[in-house]
C-alpha positions in Angstrom: 0.0 0.0 0.0 1.5 3.3 -1.0 1.9 6.2 1.3 -0.6 9.1 1.2 0.7 12.4 -0.4 1.0 14.1 3.0 3.5 11.5 4.1 5.7 12.3 1.1 5.4 16.0 2.1 6.5 15.2 5.6 9.6 13.5 4.3 10.3 16.5 2.2 9.8 18.7 5.3 12.4 16.7 7.2 14.9 17.4 4.4 14.4 21.1 5.1 15.2 20.6 8.8 18.1 18.3 8.0 19.7 21.0 5.9 19.1 23.6 8.6 20.5 21.3 11.3 23.8 20.9 9.4 24.4 24.6 9.6 22.9 25.3 13.0 25.0 22.6 14.7 28.2 23.7 12.8 28.5 20.7 10.6 31.4 21.1 8.2 29.9 21.3 4.8 31.9 20.5 1.7 31.3 23.4 -0.7 32.1 21.1 -3.6 29.5 18.5 -2.4 26.9 21.2 -1.9 27.5 22.6 -5.4 27.3 19.2 -6.9 24.0 18.5 -5.1 22.6 21.8 -6.4 23.7 21.0 -10.0 22.2 17.5 -9.8 19.0 18.9 -8.4 18.8 21.5 -11.2 19.1 18.9 -13.9 16.4 16.7 -12.3 14.0 19.6 -11.7 14.2 21.1 -15.1 13.7 17.7 -16.7 10.7 17.0 -14.5 9.1 20.4 -15.3 9.5 20.2 -19.0 9.2 16.4 -19.7 6.2 15.6 -17.5 4.7 18.3 -15.2 4.0 20.9 -17.8 2.7 18.4 -20.5 0.4 16.8 -17.9 -0.8 20.2 -16.8 -1.8 21.1 -20.4 -3.5 17.8 -20.8 -5.6 18.5 -17.7 -6.3 22.2 -18.0 -5.6 23.1 -21.7 -4.0 26.4 -22.7 -4.8 27.9 -19.3 -2.2 25.7 -17.8 0.4 27.7 -19.7 -0.8 30.9 -18.0 -0.8 29.1 -14.6 2.9 28.0 -15.3 3.8 31.6 -16.1 2.1 32.8 -12.9 4.1 30.2 -10.9 7.3 31.3 -12.5 6.6 35.0 -11.8 5.4 34.2 -8.3 8.8 32.7 -7.3 10.7 35.6 -8.8 8.6 38.1 -6.9 8.8 36.3 -3.6 12.5 35.3 -3.7 14.1 38.0 -5.8 11.9 41.1 -5.3 10.7 40.8 -1.7 13.9 39.0 -0.7 16.6 40.1 -3.2 19.5 38.7 -1.1 18.3 35.1 -1.1 20.4 32.4 -2.8 20.7 28.6 -2.4 23.8 28.0 -0.4 25.4 29.0 2.9 25.3 32.7 3.8 28.8 33.8 4.8 28.2 37.5 5.2 26.4 39.4 8.0 22.9 40.4 7.0 20.0 42.2 8.7 17.1 40.5 10.5 14.8 41.9 7.8 16.7 40.0 5.1 16.1 36.7 6.9 12.5 37.4 7.5 11.8 38.5 4.0 13.5 35.4 2.6 11.4 33.2 4.9 8.2 34.9 3.8 9.1 34.4 0.2 10.1 30.7 0.7 6.9 29.9 2.6 4.9 30.6 -0.5 7.3 28.6 -2.6 7.3 25.6 -0.3 3.5 25.7 -0.1 3.4 25.3 -3.8 5.8 22.4 -3.4 3.0 20.7 -1.4 0.5 21.6 -4.1 2.8 20.0 -6.7 3.1 16.8 -4.7 -0.6 16.5 -4.2 -1.4 17.4 -7.8 1.0 14.8 -9.1 -0.5 12.0 -7.0 -3.9 13.1 -8.3 -2.7 12.1 -11.8 -0.8 8.9 -10.8 1.5 7.5 -8.2 4.3 7.5 -10.7 4.1 11.2 -11.5 3.6 12.1 -7.8 6.7 10.1 -6.9 8.8 11.9 -9.6 7.6 15.3 -8.4 8.4 14.3 -4.8 11.9 13.4 -5.8 12.4 16.6 -7.7 11.3 18.6 -4.6 13.2 16.7 -2.0 16.4 17.1 -3.9 16.4 20.9 -3.4 15.0 20.8 0.1 18.3 20.2 1.8 20.1 23.2 0.3 16.9 25.2 0.9 16.9 24.4 4.6 20.7 25.2 4.7 20.1 28.5 3.0 17.3 29.8 5.2 19.0 28.7 8.5 22.4 30.3 7.5 20.6 33.5 6.7 19.0 33.6 10.1 22.3 32.8 11.8 24.0 35.5 9.8 21.4 37.9 11.0 22.2 37.1 14.6 19.4 34.7 15.4 19.8 31.7 17.6 20.3 28.1 16.4 16.8 27.3 17.6 15.3 30.1 15.6 17.1 29.0 12.5 15.8 25.5 12.9 12.2 26.8 13.5 12.5 28.8 10.3 13.4 25.7 8.3 10.6 23.8 10.1 8.1 26.4 9.0 9.1 25.8 5.4 8.5 22.1 5.9 5.1 22.8 7.5 4.1 25.0 4.5 4.8 22.0 2.2 2.5 19.8 4.3 -0.1 22.5 4.3 0.1 22.7 0.5 -0.8 19.0 0.2 -3.7 19.3 2.7 -5.2 22.4 1.1 -4.9 20.9 -2.4 -6.8 17.8 -1.4 -9.8 20.0 -0.4 -9.8 22.8 -3.0 -10.8 21.5 -6.4 -9.6 24.6 -8.3 -6.1 24.1 -6.9 -6.1 20.6 -8.2 -7.1 21.8 -11.7 -4.4 24.4 -12.0 -1.9 23.1 -9.4 0.2 21.2 -11.9 0.5 24.3 -14.1 1.7 26.5 -11.3 4.0 23.7 -10.1 5.6 23.5 -13.6 6.4 27.2 -13.5 7.7 27.1 -9.9 9.8 23.9 -10.6 11.3 25.4 -13.7 12.2 28.6 -12.0 13.8 26.9 -9.0 15.8 24.6 -11.3 16.8 27.1 -14.1 16.8 30.5 -12.4 17.8 29.6 -8.8 20.0 26.6 -9.0 21.7 26.8 -12.3 23.2 30.3 -11.6 24.7 28.9 -8.4 27.1 26.7 -10.3 27.2 27.7 -14.0 29.9 30.3 -13.6 32.2 28.0 -11.6 35.1 26.4 -13.4 35.7 22.7 -13.9 33.8 19.9 -15.5 32.5 18.2 -12.4 29.6 20.5 -11.7 28.5 20.5 -15.4 28.7 16.8 -15.3 26.6 16.7 -12.2 23.9 18.7 -14.0 23.7 16.2 -16.8 23.8 13.3 -14.3 20.7 14.9 -12.7 18.9 14.8 -16.1 19.9 11.2 -16.6 18.7 10.4 -13.0 15.4 11.9 -13.9 14.8 9.7 -16.9 16.2 6.7 -15.0 13.7 7.3 -12.2 11.0 7.9 -14.8 11.6 4.4 -16.3 11.7 2.8 -12.8 8.3 4.2 -11.8 6.7 3.2 -15.1 6.2 6.5 -17.0 
């Protein structure tokens, strides 16, 4: 018997907290390993958005799904790079103001809510699609939790507050699943919005984190992420 979508959201939420705990408890992160994880997640997420989430959204909602995808894309840009212009995926190494951390949290709460919408909407279509969307989301949850906790610590917050901030992101993902299950209009357009959000996070958030760095390993990790997606796709039967 497969797990309900909210259980997948809970696992994704734990990844947020795990990333935050690594920073809050002074774990020594390998910058190379983090960059490779970001590159791999980018390849996986972009593939998921373009190969399955968006086509399925169009099949369910027609041309209006394209508008929903655009709105999802614009939504993330507004929340993460207009309301919170300082946010980036990775550990914050410079001192920032408390307002920077709070604004980044507010922006990410909306994004992580949509993560939950994506998981629930995917499982509405099929277990296979829901599983692929879950994998795409959980891959960026660890660096996301790391980023928000390091921002709070750089602003002078306590380790407990940094962990609470990451926990709030996880709860928003769970809330996204629960709301989607009870609001039919979200189910109709949820995949479209999710396609835009997933594409933005992969292409506009994660790719810039590594594309300017020299060496072939990170570029290889990106293509490995693409290959992993299609490998996972075959395993789940899509």
